[in-house]
C-alpha positions, 0 to 999 in steps of 0.5 A: 384841294391843294396843288396835286402832282398830275400824271398822264394816263396810260391806256390799252392800245392793242392786243397782238401776238395771239392767234387763238386762246386755248380756253374756248372753242373754235367755230366755223362762221359763214361770212358773206354767205361762204361756209367752211372758210372763216373760223371764229376763235377766242382771243383773250377777251375778244373773238377773232375771225380768221380767213383760213385760206388767206391766213388773215384776220377778217373781223374782231368782235371786241369784248370788255374785260372778261376772257371768252370761254365759249362760242356758238354761231346761230343757225342762220349764220348771221350771229355769234353767241359768246360766253365769258368767264364771268357768266355773261353772254353777248350775241354779236352780229357778224355783219356789223361786228356789234354786240346787240344783246347781253344776257346776265344770269350765270355766276361763273364761267359759261361752259356750253352754248347751243341754239335751237333749230330755228335760232329763236332760243339759246341755252347756256350751261355754266360752272355754277351748275345751272342751265338757262334758256334764253329768248334771243328774239325778245332778248330776255331770259325764259327760265333757269333749270337746276339739277346738276351738282357740278359744272355743266359740260354740254347742252343740246336741243332736240330738233323735233321735240321740245326737249333738252339734254344736258351733261355734267361733271357730276356723271349725270345726263339729264333730259328736260321737258321744256313745256313743263320745265322739269327734268323727267329723266336722268341717265346714271350709267356713267362712273365718271364725268360726262365730258361730251354729248352728241345726237346722231341717226336722226336723234334716235341715238345719243353718244356720250364721252367720259373720262375713259376710252369708251364712247357709250351709245344709247338708243332713244325710243320716243313714247307716243302719248296714248300707248298699249301697256304691253308695247314698251316691254317688247321694245325693252327686250329688243334694246337688251338684245341689241345690247348683248355685246357684253353690257347686259348685266349693267343694262339690267341694273340700269333698268331696275334703277329707272322708275318703271313709268317711262315718260316721253322717251326711253333711253337704253344702252346699246353698247360702246365704241372704243376710242384709241385715246386712253385719256378723257374726252375733251370735245365730242361733236358731230357736223350739222347733218349728223353723218360725221362724228369726231372726238379728241382727248388731251393729246394731238389726235382727232378721231373721225367716225362715220354714222351710217344712215338708215338706208345705208344700214338696210343695204348693209343688212341685205348684203349680210343676209345674202352672204349668210344665205350663200354660206347656208347653201354651201353648208346645205343647212337652213339658216334662220333669217332673223339672226343677221344683225349689224354690230355697232362698229359697222353702223358707226365706222371709224374713218381715219385719225388726224394727227395735229402738230400739237395738243388739240383744244377744240375743233369744228367740222363742216360736211360739204354737199360734195362729200368733202369734210372740212375740219378746223383744229384749235391747238394749245400752242397758239395755232389754227390748222385746217384739214380737208378729208375726202370721204368718197376715197377708198382710204380717206386721208386728211390733207392739211389745207392751211395753218395760221402761225405767223401771228404769234409765238408757240410758247410764252414770251419771256423777254421783250425789248424796244428799239432806240427809235421806238418803232420795232419791238422784239419778243422772244420765246422758247422757240423763236425771236420775232420782230414786230412793227409797233404801229402796224403790229405786223410781224416783220421777222421770225428767227429760230432761237433757243429758249430765250430769257433776256434780249437787247437791240444792239446800238444802231438797231440792225442786230439783236442779241438774245441770252438763252437758258443754256447760257448762250449768247445769240447774235442775229442780223435783222436785215437778213433774219439770220443767226450770225454768231452763237457764243457759250457765255455762261454755264447755267441760264443767262438770267439778265443782260444790260447794255452799257450807257456808253453803248460800246458793250454790255454785261451779262449775269447767269446762274453760274455765279458770274457777271461777264463784261463784253465789248462789241468788235468788228471781225473779218471772216475768211469767206467775206471781204466785209467786216461783221459785228461780233462780241468779245469777253473783256472781264469777269466778276466771280460771286458767291451766289447765282446772279438774277439781274444786272443793271448799270447806273446811267453814268456807268460808274456803278453796277448793281447785281441781284443775287439769289441770297435776296440781296442786291450788291453794288460794285464800282464798274472800273475797279469792280470793288464792292460799294453797297449791299441792299439788304431787306427783301425776304425772297430773291430780287427778280428785277430792278432798275436805276433811275435816269439821274442815278439817284434811286434804285427800285427792286422788285422781289418774289416776296411781292414787295418793291423797295425804293433805295437811295444809291448814295448811301444804300438806304431804303426810302420805302417798301411798297406792297406791290402785287399779290404775287411775285414781281416779275419785271420793273422799269423806270420811265425815261427822264422821270422817277415813275416806274412800272412793275409787272406781277404774277397777279396778271396786273401791271402797275405804275408807281411814283418813286418820289411820293411812293404812290400807286398811280394806276393799274393796267388790267387786261392780261388774264394770266401771269405777266412775265415781262414788259418793255418801255419805249425810250421816249416813255410813250409806250409800254409792251407786256407779255403774259402766260395767256400768249398775248402781247399787249401795247399800252399807250400814254394818252394826253388825259390827265390822271388825278389820284383821288378820282382814280381811287374813287373809280376803284372803290366804285368798281369794287362795289359793283362787283360786290353787288353781283355776289350778294344774295339774290332777292327772294320772291315771297311764297315761292319755294326753291324748285327745279326752275327759277328766274333766268336773270341775276341781280347786277349793278345794271338791274339796280340802276334800272330799278332806280330809274323807274323809282325816280320816274314814278316819284316825278309822276307823283310830284307832277300829278300833285302839282297839277291838282294844286294848279287846278285849285289855283286857277279856280281861285283866280278865276283865270288860266295861270301858266303852269311851270313845266318840269325841265325833264318833261320839256327835254322829252318834248313836253310829254305827260308825266305818265308818258315819261314813266312809259319812256323810262320803261321802254329804255330798260333792257329786255333781259333786265326787266324782271330783275329790275322789277324784283328789286323795286319796293312794293310802295311803287307798285300801286302807282305802276298798276294804275299807269299800266291800266291807263296805257293799256287802255290807250293801246300803247306798248301792250306787249311790254306792259303785259309782261311787266304786269304779269310779273308784278302780279306773280311776285306781289300776289299776296299784297296786291290781292289784300289791298282794297284800294287796288281792286278796281284797278285790277278789275279794269286791268282784267278787262282792258288787258284781255281785249288789247292782247286779243287785238294784238294777236289778231293783228299778228295773225292777219300779218302772218296770213298776208305774208304767207299769201305773198310767199305763195304768189311769189313762188307761183310766179317763180315757178312760171319763170323757172319753167320758162328758163328751163325750156329756153335752156333745153332749146339751147342744148338742142341747138348745140347738139345739132351743131356738134352733129353737123361738125362731126359729119363734116369731119367724117 
């Protein structure tokens, strides 16, 4: 290998400017045991936990590459399950911030996540239409449920019964019996997508939200196993009488559609509650107690409803009965008692509407024991708002408790700039200019502005200038954070601004086909004694087309202007005479830059290409296909011929303009990148994207070799293609409603390869051992046996123990998939090893799980293999005895723990009563004291 040019790698340093991404959902989490204060929100690939009271970030759960799409805290409040765009799920510990468990099963984004009541199982729904139930404790998948024809929108476990209810965009609501893992009931009464589900009234009612303004309410009647055949009929009539609010026709057709033999439960429509929003439901949810129901559409209004409990319903009914009797007395007519019923609107009452400051994307609620409702809203424009609602008030009004906004812009950042000392970063969007400290990433200043398109720091870094969409120049003073001056510079949008190399002025280009030259000047106001900075227009260059970008050459001799007719024209600065035309792009040039020595100009266009030209003759050195979409920004690194480009394909790329090579790609943004800025020393790159995030990239000291970079890229592509391949098929199994939970990934393949290597090592070592015995016999004395270095590294263990070690290292969630891709030739050896280890009683649970899975998938081959008959017989004996032993140990431990619990409770009761009597005595003493004092006063 010859001498290669070496580059330094740029790596991600930080993500900032983001409060919360609008993709996933917000969820209250209990940090340090306090509920209703901290809220977890998605932030691109990470999860931020904000303290709503202080407005501070308290925890960051770091993701990998994929965007977060769904969150769900565990019932004990110690963990948070996070679903990602690629279908993976990671369970984080909220105490350490580490991801303990990873589940891979879905092929597309995770859209719904829920824990069961104890937090032992987790169910996930996805865009790939599958529902998967995971065992959180064993860290493995249980089964996959197939049945939906479109993306799953919501999944809910029932508390009492082992049932699951799911809704999808295919208009169906499905009920699953988890004991038998099949769908026993499908509700087909919806005409449009079902976007939300909620269970209320102690799981006797189901509420569904669809694309219209009705919330449909369904009564759930659980059917006992042994039943009188006449009873369901009476229930049916009762259901239809309740539904007599104008939905009877629909109900009857539904009843006929359903199969007559109802199993486990009946579900009949009772009626509807009308929402005020006319559009589709986005989120529909209840609090933990099920007393409060809330929903919102694609607008800024959250509608809150209160669901009455059974006692409250009874009280209301009694009141109604009394009123009815009174009326009857007045009319002196006998009123039949049974006719008094509560309407659905009285059972589920509207509490209030909360209007947020922008479109709501998701919410979460917590009802405190005192009856105060805490609500957190995640808004579309990078804001988190929290509200308090006092339900005991006569007219409940929501009060905004806090609003987290300072950490980011409300809209996309369209321009970035670095100060000359590399410390301050300017970002400007449609509503404000923010100045950030690069090292701490804190926002130092926020100043209101118009829609900003371009910006720069005035030399000296005390003022900044922003060019806007309406063609104005806005000058801000950083010390006071105030707008000092606004000048109407162009009649259309001001697309570009460039500082002159002598730092005495700048040039602007706009949609009014003009390039204007400005100089800084000091002017005196009438009111103040001191002079202040201002700018004045000195020259103007009129052109035939809109100006998209302007740049000076470093010696200030030339000015490059990019026009809407896809050309770049170069003029002499002093005389404004035309010098060169760079012609060749098929679409307009959106960005360009001139190298530090004035030898090269690089242009990036909407035709996805970057062209590198010589500035002496205007010849095109090379055209590079740079991005999969428009090239939005381009800038040279200081004192080099390397440059960065940003594209609408979410990527930032670094190029070498001398060798015309692509050096590296900076991946991280999840949507189009609008602009970037390089620090004057070239150590930092900051970029802004449509995903509302700003990212800082740092030049490391790590050398980057192009060949290695290409190799890594190829490997990544291969790993991606593996996951997209067809999943391995189990012989003799038909595609049913259920399937294996896992999926083939590069990790499962690597795990299978490790198992295969371990078995091969075991085979070699056993063969060596036999040979060694023969040699010893022939020699008549003990000959030293060479130990395999791998076994020595593990502490001189036996080959069979090494295989077990490898097995223990396979992740629990990947075990089944790894065994599925393992060739059958290795299975006989594995079975013999399992027999040996189970006989010794080591890792019984793990080995039994693997054994039963292997028997399931290779049943035909194992049973027809005569060599394995004895092995299977041995396994049968040892497994049953060892498993029952393990079960006895568990039973004994459980009994012991329960005994200890009872002992502790008994002791606690004694101390509790002792405490109570002490307190009572204390109260008595205080009362006597008070009485004495009162008497003395009298």
